[in-house]
N, C-alpha and C positions, 0 to 999 in steps of 0.2 A: 504493499498499501504505500510506504515512503517515496519510491521510487515512480510511481502512477502520480503522486498528487506534486512530486518535486518536477515532474513533467508540466502538468498543469499549472503549476507556482512558476515555470518558465515562462509558459505561454500565456499566463495573465499577465506579466513584466513586458514581455512583447508587444503582444496586441490586446490586451485587454479584456480576453475573453474568460469567465470564468471557469470553465469547463461543463463536465456532465450533470445532468441534471438529473438523478437515479429516477427511473419511472417518469420523466417526462416533466412537462408543465403541470397537466390536467393531474398529476398525482397531489401536487400543492393544491392546487386549487380545489380539491376534494377536501383537504383537512380544515383547510381554510374555512369553508364553506359550512363545515360540521360544525367547528369553533363559535360560528357566528351564529347558524341555527340554535346552539343549544343557551347560546347568549352567555357564552364563556366572558366572564368578565376580563376587560383589555389587561388589568394589572395580574391575572394570575401566573405563577410563577410555571414557564413551560421549560423541559428540558429536551433538545434535539439531540438523542442517543447515535454518533458517529456521524458529525455533521459536515463531514466534508468541506466543501467550498463554501460551507454556509448560507446558500442562496435560498434555503428554508425559511431561515431565519430573518434572512433580507425581508424577505416576502410577508414575513407576521408582522414586522414592524412596518413596514408600508402600510398592514391593515387594522395599526393601531394598537398591535400588543408593546408592551412594556417592559416584562420581567421576564428577557429569553437568553439562555444561555445555552449555549454549543459546546460538545464535549468530542475529542478524537483522542485514540492513541497514538494517531501518526502525527509528530511535530509537524512535519511539512504541510497534512491538511489544514491547522490550527496554524499556522505563517499563511495558508492561499487564503481560509476564508475571514482573517485579520487585513488583507490588502484588500478583498471583497471588500467587505466592512466599510474600511477608510475610502473607499472609492465612492461608497454609496451612501457616506456621510453618517452613518449608523453606529456612533458612539456609546449607546447603550447595552449593545450585544455584549454579552459575556462570553469568553471564549477560553476553555481550556484543554493542555493537553491531560490525558485522564484516560484509565482502561478502565471500561467499563463494567469486567470481568473482576476487578479489583478498586473499587469505590472508593473514595478519600472520603474522612469524616464528613467535610461539607458539604459536599454532595449529600444532601437531603431534603425532604421537607416539599418536594416538586406537587402541583396541583397538576401537573400534565406532563406526561412522557410521549414524546412522538420516535417511531422507529421508522426508516425508509430503508432497508436493505442489511442493515446491521444485523439484525438476528439470522439473515440469510447469509451473511458471509462468514460469521460465528458458527454457523451451521455446518459451512461447508470446510473446516479446520480440519485437516487430517490425523491430528492428534489429541484425541478424546472429545470428540465434537459432542456426543449427550454427556459427558460430566459438562462441560462448556455451556452448553444451553441449560444443563439444570443451574447452573453457577449463574448465567444471566438472569433467571427468573429470580432466583435470590438477589441478584443485583436489583431489580426491577422492584422489588418490594421491601428494599433498603431506602431507594431513593422516591418512590412516589408515596404520598400520603394515602391511608385511607379513605377511601371514596373517589381518590384520583381517577383521571383518565389516561389509559394505552390507548394511542393511538398505533396501529401496524400497518405498515405497507411491504408485503413478501411478495416476491415471483417464484418462491421454492417450495411453498407450503399452503396447503388447500385449509379451506375455511377448517373442516373438521382435526385436521393434523395441527392447526393452531390451537384450536380449543383442548387439543387433547395436551399439548405443550402447556398453556397457562391455567392449567384447570386448577394449582396450587395456589389461591389466594387473586383469583383474579373470575369475574364475570362477564359473559360476554353481553354487550349493549346492542350493537348492532353490525350489520355487514353494510360497507359502504359501496355503492354501486361501482363496477370498474368493466373495462370495455370488454367485450365479450367476441367469439372467434367461434366458428364450426369448422371441425375436421373429422373427416370419416363419420358425417351423421349425428355427430355428438357434440354438445355445446359446451364449450368453455370458458374459463379468466384466463388472459396471462398474467395477471397480479389480482392476490387478496389483501383487500384492504379492510380492516376489522376494529372495532373499537369496543375495548374492555375499562370496566371499573374494578379499581381496587377492594377488595371486601375489606 
C-alpha cells in the first residue's frame, strides 16, 4: 500500500490528481445521502477507516460535517490525504497514521465509522485473515460508541457474509442500494453497502 500511495502522492504533486476513489463517486454520494436522510447531526464524530487519499472526508466536510477523522496505516496515504486536504482548504479534518487492528487509546468515542474497502483489504491478507477479521470487529467495538453507526462498502463480501462477520455486537439497520448487473440469468451486485448499529 505504501508503494501505491507513494505513486499517487507523486501524481498529486505533478498534476494535482488525488487518485483512486474506491467504488467511485456514487459510493460517497450513497453514504452522504444516508447520513442526511437519517438527519445525523453535522457535529457527529466520524471516523473514516483506511482513509487513503481522504477524498470521502473532503466530501463530508463540503456537506457540512465538522468532526472528521481519517486514519490509515500507510504513512504515504496520510501524506497524500494531507496534501488533498490542504488543496481543498479543509484544515478541520484530522488525519493520523494508525493501524486499525491495533488502535491507540485516543481512537474512541466515534458516533459514525465508515469503511470503503478496508475490511476487504484486511480480508485478503494471506497471513491469518480470519484472525485479522475478528480483530477488526474488536477494534470497531472499541472505537464506535454504543448505538453508533457503521457504514461498510465491500466488493468481496455478500450481505449474508457481512451479517455473519459483524454478528457480535452489531445489528443490521439497512442495505443501501448499489448498482445491479445480470450474468447468466442471475442478478447480483458488484458491491454491497450496509449500515450496522452497535448494540
